[in-house]
C-alpha positions as CSV (number, residue, x, y, z in Angstrom):
1,X,-27.0,-53.6,-44.8
2,X,-28.6,-56.9,-43.8
3,X,-26.7,-59.3,-41.6
4,X,-26.8,-62.9,-42.9
5,X,-26.2,-64.1,-39.3
6,X,-29.6,-62.7,-38.2
7,X,-31.5,-64.2,-41.1
8,X,-34.6,-66.2,-40.1
9,X,-36.6,-68.6,-42.3
10,X,-39.8,-70.2,-41.2
11,X,-42.0,-69.1,-38.3
12,X,-39.5,-67.4,-36.0
13,X,-39.4,-64.0,-37.8
14,X,-40.3,-60.7,-36.1
15,X,-42.4,-59.5,-39.0
16,X,-44.9,-61.7,-40.9
17,X,-46.2,-60.9,-44.3
18,X,-50.0,-60.8,-44.4
19,X,-51.5,-61.9,-47.7
20,X,-55.1,-62.1,-46.7
21,X,-57.1,-59.3,-45.0
22,X,-59.0,-60.6,-41.9
23,X,-62.8,-60.7,-42.4
24,X,-63.4,-58.1,-39.7
25,X,-61.2,-55.6,-41.5
26,X,-62.8,-56.0,-44.9
27,X,-65.2,-53.3,-45.8
28,X,-68.0,-54.0,-48.3
29,X,-69.4,-51.1,-50.3
30,X,-72.9,-51.1,-51.6
31,X,-73.8,-49.3,-54.8
32,X,-76.2,-47.1,-52.9
33,X,-73.5,-45.8,-50.5
34,X,-72.0,-42.4,-51.4
35,X,-68.4,-42.6,-52.4
36,X,-65.6,-40.1,-53.0
37,X,-66.6,-37.2,-55.2
38,X,-64.5,-34.9,-57.3
39,X,-63.5,-31.6,-55.8
40,X,-63.6,-28.3,-57.8
41,X,-60.4,-26.5,-58.1
42,X,-59.5,-24.0,-55.4
43,X,-58.8,-21.5,-58.3
44,X,-62.5,-21.1,-59.0
45,X,-63.2,-20.2,-55.4
46,X,-60.3,-17.8,-55.4
47,X,-61.4,-16.1,-58.6
48,X,-65.1,-15.8,-57.4
49,X,-64.0,-14.3,-54.1
50,X,-61.7,-11.8,-55.8
51,X,-64.3,-10.8,-58.4
52,X,-66.8,-10.4,-55.5
53,X,-64.3,-8.0,-53.7
54,X,-63.6,-5.9,-56.7
55,X,-67.3,-5.7,-57.7
56,X,-68.1,-4.6,-54.1
57,X,-65.6,-1.7,-54.6
58,X,-67.3,-0.8,-57.8
59,X,-70.8,-1.1,-56.2
60,X,-69.8,1.3,-53.5
61,X,-68.6,3.8,-56.1
62,X,-71.9,3.5,-57.9
63,X,-73.8,3.9,-54.6
64,X,-72.0,7.1,-53.7
65,X,-72.1,8.7,-57.2
66,X,-75.8,8.0,-58.1
67,X,-79.1,8.9,-56.5
68,X,-82.2,6.8,-56.1
69,X,-83.2,3.7,-54.2
70,X,-82.3,1.3,-57.1
71,X,-78.6,2.0,-56.5
72,X,-78.5,-0.5,-53.6
73,X,-79.5,-3.2,-56.0
74,X,-75.9,-3.3,-57.4
75,X,-74.9,-5.0,-54.1
76,X,-76.5,-8.2,-55.4
77,X,-73.6,-8.9,-57.7
78,X,-70.8,-8.8,-55.2
79,X,-72.9,-10.6,-52.6
80,X,-73.7,-13.4,-55.0
81,X,-70.1,-13.7,-56.2
82,X,-68.9,-13.9,-52.6
83,X,-71.5,-16.6,-51.7
84,X,-70.4,-18.6,-54.8
85,X,-66.8,-18.3,-53.7
86,X,-67.7,-19.5,-50.2
87,X,-69.6,-22.5,-51.5
88,X,-66.7,-23.4,-53.8
89,X,-64.2,-23.1,-51.0
90,X,-66.4,-25.3,-48.8
91,X,-66.6,-27.9,-51.5
92,X,-62.8,-27.9,-51.8
93,X,-62.1,-28.3,-48.1
94,X,-64.8,-30.8,-47.2
95,X,-64.1,-34.5,-46.8
96,X,-64.4,-36.3,-50.2
97,X,-67.1,-38.7,-48.9
98,X,-69.5,-35.9,-47.8
99,X,-72.4,-35.0,-50.1
100,X,-73.2,-31.7,-51.8
């Protein structure tokens, strides 16, 4: 509760309301300067990473069951999904003012 005996009017107050920002604190923004960007949802990174992990399990099953050199080509799917998950996770955790 405020004490009326300690009330101050005029210039003797401990706290002063600032209505104008000093010129050295003002920041001007040019249209060419990159500003905040939208972030993708973390859910997309999580789904891509989980799909990459499950497809890696399936790829190892295909590699062990089949014969031929082409069987290692199935590793391209889990690797690409995990790279996509990593890129989306990076975009989620980066500072909003960074590019990419």
